[in-house]
C-alpha positions, 0 to 999 in steps of 0.5 A: 610240243611242250615247253622246256619249263612246262609244269613250273609255277611262277608268281610275277610281282613285277612291273615296267620292263626288266621284270616283265621281260624276264617272266615273258621269257619264262612264259615263252618257255612254257612256265605257268606265269601268274601276274599278281597285281593290286586290285586297285590300279593294277599294272600301270602299263595296262592303261598307259598309251599308246593303245591298240590301233595304234592310238594315244587315246583309249578306245574302250574299257577293253582297250589296253596299252601296247606295252602291256599287250606285249609284255603280258603275253602268255601270262595269267592275271590275278589280283591281291592286296598285299598290304592287307593281312588277308591278301598277304596270307593268300600270297604266302599260301600261293608261294607254297605252291609255286616254284619261282617268285619274281619281283622288281621292287626297290630293295627292302619293299618286299620285306616291309610287305612281309613277303621277302625271301626269308619269309617265303623260304620258311613257307617253301624251302624249294622256292627260287626267289628272283629280285631285280633292281637298279643297283642290286640288294647290296651296296651304298646305292641299293635303295635308289630308284632307277629306270633304264636311263639311269642304269645306262648312265650310271654303268658308263654305257652312255659315256661310250655311246655316240660319236666322238665328241658328242653328248652322252647318249642312251641306246635306242632300246631299253637295253638295261631293262632287257638285259637284266630281264634276260640275265634274271631268266638265266639265273632262275633257270640255273637256280632251278637246275641246282635245286634238282641236286640240292632239293633247295631253292635260293635267292637270285639278286639281279642288278641292271647296272651290274648286267650292263657293266658286265657286258661293257667290260668285254672292252678294255675301256679303262685303257682307251685314254692311254691308247689315245682313243676317244671314249665314244667310238660311234659304230667302230670297235677299237680292235678292227678297222674298217668297222663302221657304217658308211653312206651309200647313194640311197642309204647306209651300209655297215661292213667290218674287216675282222680278219686280214682275209676280210681286209684283202677281199674288201680291197679287191671289191673296192678296186684298191689292190694297191694297198695290199702290201702297203707298209701302213694299210696292210697292218691292222695295228696301223689302221685302228689308230688311223681309222679316219683315213681308212674310213675315208677310203671305204666311204669314197667307194660306198658313196659311188654305190647304191646300198644294194650294189654295195651289199651284193659286191661285198657278199660275193667276196664274203666280206661281212656287211649289212644294210642299215634298216629302219624298224619298219624295214626290219619288220618286213625282212623275210629273214625275221619272218621265216624265223617266226620273229615277227608276229601280229600283236593281239588284244586280250580278246584275240583281235589284231592290235594293229602293230607288230610284236617280236616272237620268241628268239629261242628255238628248240629242236624238240620243245615249244617256245612261243608267245602265241597266247595274248595278254590277259584281261587284268585280273581275269584269272583271279578266281581260277587261280585261287580256286585251283591252287588254294581251293577257295570257294566261289563264295569266299572269292566273292567276299575277297573281291567285295572287301578289296582284297582280291 
């Protein structure tokens, strides 16, 4: 089976996580993604620990960082010195052959290099150009440097993450990076679809802060104070009660009663049918502002059960629930294995890197979507890319390498 983006050529100028995650998704959908890195230095993730094994020490010159091995799967790797006039011209010629360019420089950097969207648009009017940044291409903070931590802080996510009264807390994963990369991939696909009608490409501007804010504001966060709610709700949500993680004899159980039927079923499971018609507990309007009392009752029941016992009883009554798994336990979970979501990470030579990686989360009935190909050796595809797309000879490429241009 071919991928849904088969035949599309993507030039990838990104580093760290937001951009590489975007192009990882595009590669998983079948696009030809060509990483373009500097000849000197290259992708910083390639030489950043931990390395395969896993180990904090690099075992050999052929050993690369686990982040690089995960984020560069299914991509090609070429090198060009974009600060050199000849390297810049070669990139512009590659852009003429490409469908998409993705970069996550600070706003203004691409323009200073002479490869910003206005220049590329003149060379290739059909090009879709996606720029990811912390704050976006417009606004007073557009030029500020930002990583995931800053984006989570500035968007307000850290202020609502954690227990009531606790300190600001980021999410365990790099949520701002991953969400922005996913939104960017969506924006690129949308622009490509529009190109089929108009025949013209366009620029896609993606801000990490914008993406986080758009997801947070599904909740009426600006109303919490008026409702007497703490900004940090822990594992709760303000529309449902109970909805939390509860300690069992040997671990933790999550459960939520999103409907009245769920609440009634939970009462039966807990042996608290006496609360079915209670003037307070029977109403979610009362339970939400009195979460502590509801959680106390649920927690007393879970504390008498093992995780397995609680889950079995709750699921038998069709009450939404789940065990709190460690990352290791999730990797061993049969559900994820059956879905092809747990893969052995491969080194560039195809050998086992000693850790797990996530598979492609999108499944299609007719099209392929996967991350089967390992990350390339940095720069390994330079000659092939320049020969195939630009028609350069082996002698020309050798001179470019000798001059530090490719």
